[in-house]
C-alpha positions, 0 to 999 in steps of 0.5 A, a space after each residue: 615438369 611433365 614426366 615425358 619431358 624428363 626423356 630430354 637429356 639436356 637443359 636447353 632441350 628441355 626448355 626449348 621443348 617446353 617453349 614449343 608446347 607453350 607457343 603451340 598452345 598460344 596459337 603460334 604453331 609455326 614457331 612451335 613446329 620450327 623448334 620441334 623440327 630443329 630439336 629432331 636434328 640434334 636429339 637423334 637418340 631413340 627415346 628423345 626422337 620418339 618424344 619429339 615425333 610424338 609431340 609433333 604428331 599431336 600438333 598435327 592432329 590439332 592442326 588437322 582438327 582446325 583445318 577448314 580445307 579437307 585436303 589440308 586436313 588429310 596432309 596433316 593427318 598423314 604427317 601425324 601418322 608418320 610421326 606415330 608410326 615407329 612408337 608401338 605403344 601408340 599403335 592404336 592412335 596411329 591406327 585411328 589416324 590411318 583409318 581417317 586417311 583410308 576413309 577420306 582417300 577411299 584407298 585400299 592401301 590405307 585400309 590394309 595398313 589400318 588392319 595391320 596396325 590395329 591388329 597389332 595394337 590389340 595384340 600388344 598385351 596378349 602375350 602369356 609370358 608378359 609381366 602381369 604388372 606391365 601388362 596391366 599398366 600397358 592395358 590401362 595406357 592403351 584402353 582409350 586407343 582401343 575404343 572402336 578399333 574392333 568395329 573399325 577392323 570389321 568395316 575395313 575388312 568389308 571395304 577391302 572385300 568390296 573393293 574387289 568388285 567395285 572401287 571404294 568411293 572417296 569422301 568428296 572435298 568441298 570447294 572452299 569459297 574465298 573469305 571476305 577481306 578482313 579489312 575491306 576498303 569502303 566505296 568512299 575510300 575507293 572513290 577518293 583514291 579513284 578521284 586522285 588517280 584520275 586527276 593525275 597526268 600520264 607521266 605521274 601515273 607512270 612514275 607512281 609505278 617506280 618504287 625507290 628501294 632506298 625509300 621503301 627501306 626507310 619506310 620499313 625502318 623499325 618494322 619487325 621483319 626489316 632484315 627479311 625484306 632486305 634479304 628478299 631484295 638481295 636474293 632477287 637481285 642476285 638470282 634474278 628471280 622472286 620465286 624459289 623453293 627452299 628446304 625448310 630443314 637447317 640445310 636451307 638449300 635453295 632450288 629453282 624448281 619444285 622438281 629439284 626441291 622434291 628430288 632433294 627431299 627424297 634424296 636427303 630427308 627420305 626416312 633412310 630409304 636408299 636403293 643399293 645402286 643406280 641399277 636398282 632404280 626404276 628407269 622410265 622408258 626412253 623418249 624415242 621408244 615412247 613417242 613411237 607408240 602413238 603414230 603406228 598403225 598397230 596392224 597384225 603382221 605375218 611373222 612367217 612371211 617376215 622371217 622369209 624376208 629376213 632370211 632372204 632380204 631383197 632390200 637393205 635392212 635400212 629400208 625397214 626403218 622409218 622416222 616414226 619407227 614403223 616400217 611399211 615393208 613388213 607383210 600384213 596379216 588379216 586377223 580381226 581378233 589380233 587387230 582388236 587386241 593390238 589396238 587395246 594394247 596401244 591404248 593401254 601403252 599410251 595411257 601408261 606412258 602419259 602417266 609417266 610410269 612406262 618403265 624400261 623393264 616393261 618395254 624389255 618384257 614386251 620385246 621379249 615376246 617377239 624375240 622369243 617367237 621369232 627365235 622359234 623361227 630361227 631368227 637370232 636376237 642380233 638379226 632382230 636388232 639389225 632390222 630395228 625391231 628392238 627400237 620400235 613397238 611394231 615388233 609386238 604386231 608379230 605376236 599371236 592372240 595368246 601372247 597379245 591377250 597375256 600382254 593386254 591383261 597384264 597392262 590392264 592391271 597396271 595402276 595408273 592412278 596412285 591410291 596413297 592420297 598423293 592427289 589430296 596432298 598435292 591439292 593441299 599444297 596448291 591451296 597454300 601456293 595459291 595464296 602466294 601466286 600473283 599476276 604482276 611482275 616486278 622488275 629492276 632498273 639497271 642500277 637495282 635502285 628502283 623496283 618497276 611495277 608491272 606496266 600492265 597495271 596502267 591498262 588492265 589487271 587481266 593477266 596470267 599468273 606469273 609462276 616463274 617470278 623471273 626478274 628483268 632489268 629495264 631502263 624505267 623511261 624506256 620501259 614505261 614510255 608507251 604505257 598509256 594509263 587507261 581507266 581505274 583498273 589500277 585502283 581496283 587492283 590496289 584496294 580490291 580484296 585478294 587472296 594473296 598472302 599480305 603478311 609483311 616480309 618474314 623469315 623465309 623458313 617460316 613461310 608455310 612451314 606447317 604444310 612444308 613439314 607435313 609434306 616432308 613427313 608424307 614423303 618419308 611415309 611414302 619412302 618408308 613404303 617404297 623401302 618395304 616394297 623395294 626389299 620385297 622386290 629385291 627378294 623376288 629378283 633374287 628368286 627370279 635369278 634362282 629360277 633362271 638357274 633352274 631353267 638353264 639347267 633344263 636347257 643344257 640337258 636339252 642340248 645334251 640330249 640331242 646326240 643321245 638315246 632317250 635311255 641316256 637322258 637325265 630327268 630334270 628333277 634329278 639334275 635339279 636335286 643334284 644341283 641343290 646337293 652341291 649348293 647346300 654347303 654354301 648356306 648363302 642367300 642365293 643357295 637357299 633361294 635356289 632350294 626354294 625355287 627347286 622345291 616350288 618347281 617340283 611341288 608345282 607351286 602357284 606362287 614363289 615361296 621364300 621360307 627356307 627350312 631344314 627339311 627343304 632338301 629332303 622334300 626335293 630328294 623325295 621328288 627326283 622322279 617328277 616328270 619333265 613335263 611337270 617341271 617345265 610347266 611349273 617353271 613357265 608358270 613361276 616365271 610368269 608370276 615372278 615377272 609380273 611381280 617384278 614389273 608391277 
């Protein structure tokens, strides 16, 4: 028994683990993956789980090496990386895998992840306090993993540096040609079938498309997967669909669409990443606002004249609303530069919307600009809303060049294309899906005793793919009554080579289990990254809240100053220091972030920092005399940086 097998604590688990390895060695990777996947659900202890993930990762490495389709190879490697990710002792192996992903996808994301993992692998045995024997043992174990890592690190750093000036080229995937049929039908046999077919009358040809289910089951008597055929027929009868999506874990839930199945994957099998509440989920902008982006003229508006109209309305506010969300009542301004900027912003918003990444937070950020500008002209937010300016992008047209440039530059930096290899994994899945796509429908008679093959086969095989798989019920006599058999297209369809998976009915869970588990691991890898990003974003949001406290304190002082002489004013820095003194005893996260925000403001930091230290308060006390102008400038800069981090 291998040493690693001893990590399994029960005899049945040991036997199943050994069986999985044996099956994989014999080429039965589907059943091997099935066993490992089931064991993972039972053996959740750290050591056992690590062993199972390690073995599954090895299997995916082997599958990657055998894969002829480069997209499928990418999906398998991504699955292997996810399997290896938590085991620090194989960081080198994991790093090599990530480098392969980076090289194939041309993704800076993976090059950065590789650097982090590779440098961690090289640092594992460099601690001075480590046990010499343990260090030597670990060094020997990692020796093979280290091969080539240093040169790959240099190359990755070069790629990252180059990406700042020009995109990294992807490895182009080869277009795979369909293989010839392993059992081609000879022209002689095809000719015999064609002769028989042409000798049949129309009624016989129609009857040929009716398949008696009882006879079909008798024909399959003794077949290995007879029960699976019965299950498929029962499912089609009950669900009225031949096609459905099924979770291949033991929960075995069925879904009517790929979207439903994907949502289930992310919610139930997503590496424990969960937003703390629905409020924390990114929400796409509503369809109503999004559809108003395109039809608008996007011409600059005269804000000053508009404010006069708002304050002295000659018409009811309802006239400022139109079906497209753009009103022609607002006064135009002649400004070529603003007009050009607005057209650019429109194009960028359309692009972002079409990629389905236009969030409600971005919309709120965009609307905050005209709200602030018109607010300076004494237009309240309620009035702004009354004139329907919140519900339309047209309000952006009130902005001046400096705000429009700011918005344009921000929108330009939004990544519309994902760089995590999702497109490669999607193509890999499609390559498996293509083997199951068919053009022909199969329906039932009212008694569900007869399968009715597609009547179009009597006339032509040229039909679109049926990706819905919906089942209809027809009276056979009526259904085929007007179907006139023409030519021998049916024979060509019957005997011709097709890329469709011809394997006889088998357990649904085994169907494409390899790519299913690979995609599951890919989803978990993505969700892990999202979890990390989510945690960072929460920290930024909390920092933004602290910065708002700082800003509001300054605003309150401004209001207090209105009725006071200048010599009675308090410096913003002094007020902020006093606020921090009050917060120190709390020792809460919000209190610490407030101190960090105040320190950054008084220091004139270009980026927010979150490293609270004991001398933070002393630093703030020493800067109580910082000028108000510096404080305001610093707040404005940090708010801009934080906003971009939250929205990006």
